[in-house]
C-alpha positions, 0 to 999 in steps of 0.5 A: 564476505560479510561486509560485501553482503552487508553493503549490497543487501542490508545498507544499500537501496535495492533495484526496485524492478526485481524487488517489485517482481519479487513482491508480486510473486510473494503476494501470490504465495501469501494469498495461497497460504493464508487465503487473504490478499496483501492489503492494509487499509481495511485493517487501518479502518478497524484500528479507527473503529477500535479507537472510537470504541475506547471512547464508548462508541459502539462501532461494531454495530456500524454497517461498514464494520459488519462488512469488513468484520471488527472481531478480535483485535490487532494481535488476533487478526491476520491483517493485523499481525501482517501490518505489524510485520510490515512496520517491523520489516520497514523499521529493520531496513531503516535501522540497517541502512542508517536511514532512521532520522526524526524529521518534521515538516517545515511548514503548515502547508505540508502538514495540511497536505499530509492530513487532507490528502491522507484523509481523501485517500483513506476515504477513497480507498475504503469507498472502493473497498481497497487501496493500491494493494487490495484494489490494484496490485493484489485486486487485479490478480484476484480477477475482480472487475471492481479492481480494474475500475478502481485502477483506471480511476486511480490513474486519472486521480493521480493525473489530476493530483499532479496538476493540483500540486503544481498550484502556487498555494501548495508550493513549499516556501521553506528554507533549508537550514543546516541542522534544523528539525533534526536530532543530533546523531550520537557517535558511532551511530551507524553501528548503534543503529545496525545493532538496534536493527538486529535486536528488532529482527531477533525479537520479531523472529521470536514473536513469529516463532511463538505464533507458529509453535503449534501444529499447522492447523492451529490458527496461531500458525496462520498468524505467524505466517502472516507476520513473517510475510508482513516482515518481508513485505515491509523490508523489501518495500523499504530497501527498494523504496517502492511507492505506487504514488511516485511510480505514477506521479513521476510518469505524468510529471517526468515521463519516467515509467520504469517503476509503473511498468515494473508494477504491471509486470509484478501483477502479471506474475502474481496473476498466474500464481493466484490463478493456480491457487484459485483452481486449487480451491482458494476463493478470491475476494470479489467486490461490487463493481459499482460507482463506489469503486469509480469514485473511490478510485479517483479520490484515492489517486488524487489523495495519495498525490496531494499527501505525497505517498500511498499506503506502502510509501507512507508506512516505510517512510514513517519508519524512517522517522519522517513525521510528515508520513505519520500525519499521512497515516493519521489522515488515512485513518480519519478518512477511512473512519469517516467513510465507515460512519457515512457508509449507510447513507449511500451504500445501496446507491453506490455499491451493494445494489451492484453485482460482484463480477468475477472474471473467471466466472464470467469468461470461464477459468482460462477465458478469465485468465486470458482477459486479465492478461490482455487488460494488463498488456493494454495497461502496460501499452498505455503506460508506454504511450503516456511515457512517450507523450510526456517525454516528447512534451518536455523535449518540446518545452526545452527546445 
């Protein structure tokens, strides 16, 4: 019985379709319970600001950090502990399944791709006030029009990115050498890694219980809940290998739209859940629907393809020991901090002078829900069309 459970749920990869539907539902509950969206790049930007403060730079006075708030620290912010939970959940999943192995990029091109692509994606994400989560997967269910602009431009950016990565100067010429760039695994490593995963899980749960030990009205309780959700988010995306980059990149490269369609289905589920919580009085996060999200969305889509992973993708892959994705994360941090520093030069022209459009306010509660669902169904239809056209093109090339 134990071996069956272990093999099926802890060591094997999960079917991404039900996993995406599950995190769509889970993200709605996360919004309802904590009042926050499942998002990561805003917190990564805060980390960048805090790192600069260590060198005597007063980033708290920067205009961008006044918008996203640089109060507290990683352990006292909901987004901070949620991300800690995500890293822990992904690490536990990696250890359970024996996927952890230190691997380094084998050529300089891949290193540059990781850093430059990551920086472009980080800059674009924060220009658009969100990434594949806050301005896409959880942004659309919160009925903010900016999320639709960001999503459309992200898809276009992904398409352009698939053309760029085919260029000869970005093709890898590394040769595979048995045993190179790998750490030799110890004897009985599978058992050792699994035990390590159990240890990390136990300490994670102790930490969560510690945060939740007070009454439900204490802020620490919210931090504990956020950490728990993060732990589950991280575990699920790692076990199901959920990456928004590969979902839409593969759609344009091979015509495989299965994961992209599942992502839309997840948003259909999340939208209804978030709508119910909004009706109950929890305010959604509405962002300026200006050129910032159009430009930011395009740069984000382009950057994640060049880098090879979105926020979800690089996080769980970094926890598998893939150093390429650690560099993608560093690039994200650099790009987001550059955006925060340069924000005053174009914030009014691109963002803050434009309205924050809530579809529920524009069309009424049920009208806004209907509009959001119609747009999601149109988005789903677009994926079907792209999938069909790409497959037909491939078949013609083969013939």
